[in-house]
Structure formats: C-alpha cells, structure tokens
C-alpha positions in Angstrom: -8.9 15.4 -2.0 -8.4 12.7 -4.5 -5.9 9.4 -3.1 -2.7 9.2 -4.7 -2.6 5.8 -3.4 -4.9 3.1 -3.9 -5.8 -0.6 -3.8 -3.8 -2.4 -6.3 -0.8 0.0 -6.4 3.2 -1.2 -6.5 4.6 0.9 -3.4 8.1 0.8 -1.8 8.1 1.6 2.2 10.7 4.9 2.6 10.7 4.7 7.1 10.8 1.7 9.4 12.1 -1.5 10.1 10.8 -2.9 6.4 12.5 0.1 4.3 13.4 -0.6 1.4 10.9 -3.1 0.2 8.3 -3.2 -2.2 4.6 -4.5 -2.0 1.1 -4.6 -3.4 -1.4 -2.1 -1.3 -4.1 -4.8 -0.5 -6.4 -2.0 0.9 -6.6 1.9 2.6 -8.3 2.6 5.1 -10.2 6.1 6.4 -7.8 6.9 8.6 -4.7 7.9 6.5 -3.1 4.4 7.0 -2.5 1.5 4.0 -2.0 -2.5 4.6 0.5 -3.8 1.9 1.4 -7.6 1.2 4.1 -8.6 2.8 4.9 -5.9 4.6 5.0 -5.0 8.3 4.1 -8.3 9.6 3.4 -8.3 13.4 2.4 -11.4 15.5 -0.7 -11.3 16.6 -1.9 -14.3 19.3 -5.2 -15.6 18.4 -7.9 -17.3 20.3 -9.4 -20.4 19.7 -13.4 -20.6 18.4 -14.8 -23.3 18.9 -17.7 -22.6 17.7 -16.2 -21.0 14.1 -14.2 -24.4 14.4 -10.7 -21.6 14.7 -7.7 -23.1 16.1 -5.3 -20.4 18.7 -2.3 -19.8 18.1 0.3 -17.2 17.0 -0.3 -15.6 13.6 1.5 -13.9 11.3 -0.2 -10.7 9.7 0.4 -8.2 7.8 -0.7 -4.3 9.5 -1.3 -1.2 8.5 1.5 1.9 7.5 0.6 5.1 6.9 0.2 6.7 3.7 3.4 9.5 4.1 5.5 6.2 5.0 4.9 4.7 1.3 5.5 6.0 -2.4 4.7 4.8 -5.5 6.3 2.7 -7.5 7.3 3.2 -11.2 8.2 0.1 -13.3 9.4 1.4 -16.3 11.8 3.9 -14.1 12.6 0.8 -11.3 12.6 3.6 -8.7 9.6 5.2 -6.7 8.2 8.6 -7.9 5.7 10.9 -7.1 2.0 11.5 -8.5 0.5 14.2 -10.3 -2.9 14.9 -11.6 -4.0 15.6 -14.7 -7.3 16.3 -16.3 -7.8 14.5 -19.6 -11.2 14.4 -21.1 -13.5 15.4 -18.5 -12.4 13.0 -16.0 -8.6 13.5 -13.4 -5.9 11.2 -14.0 -3.2 10.0 -11.9 0.5 10.6 -13.9 3.7 9.7 -12.6 6.2 13.2 -11.9 9.3 12.0 -14.1 7.8 10.7 -17.2 3.9 12.0 -17.2 2.9 8.3 -18.4 -0.6 7.3 -16.6 -1.0 5.2 -13.7 -3.2 1.6 -14.7 
C-alpha cells in the first residue's frame, strides 16, 4: 500500500499534547510513525562522550509520532485534508480529497 504521508509533507497533529500544531515531516519510519519538525519534543539525558567531543546534559529532540495522529495539511484551503490516489500517465499520484489538486 502506498504511503499517504511522506517526507517533506506539511501535516497537522490531531491528538495529544501538540494537538493543532503544524509542522513538516522530517522522516517517516517503517514502524508507522513519523518525526515532525518542532512537534512532540522530549528531553533526553545525554551522557558525555569524550572520544567524540560531545558534552553531556539535557537535550531536547523530536520524538516519533504515530501516523494515525497526523493529517496532511492543504495550504490552498488552509485546512487539514484527506489523501486520494489517482493514476495519471501510468503513474500513481497523490491528490487532495477536497479539491483534487496534486500533492507535490
């Protein structure tokens, strides 16, 4: 099955502590999760690694969020939208459900 949400898509969070926030997908994992810029920030306690010249401390980083908690954001309608697949010239294309525009 083709992926409805891919890297570099603009998405909106549907549930959780970051509900309503928008961000760009950095990476989609094979476990059905995605890493989104500025969303689901967690604090990680990092040990110092002298051999790699890394200092320790508390580091904020983005954690993965489940794809079911994300919806693709349509910039034309300024609202979240669904994804439909359409075959054009023998290629499978993703299009928005609301207006039928092709997703980059």
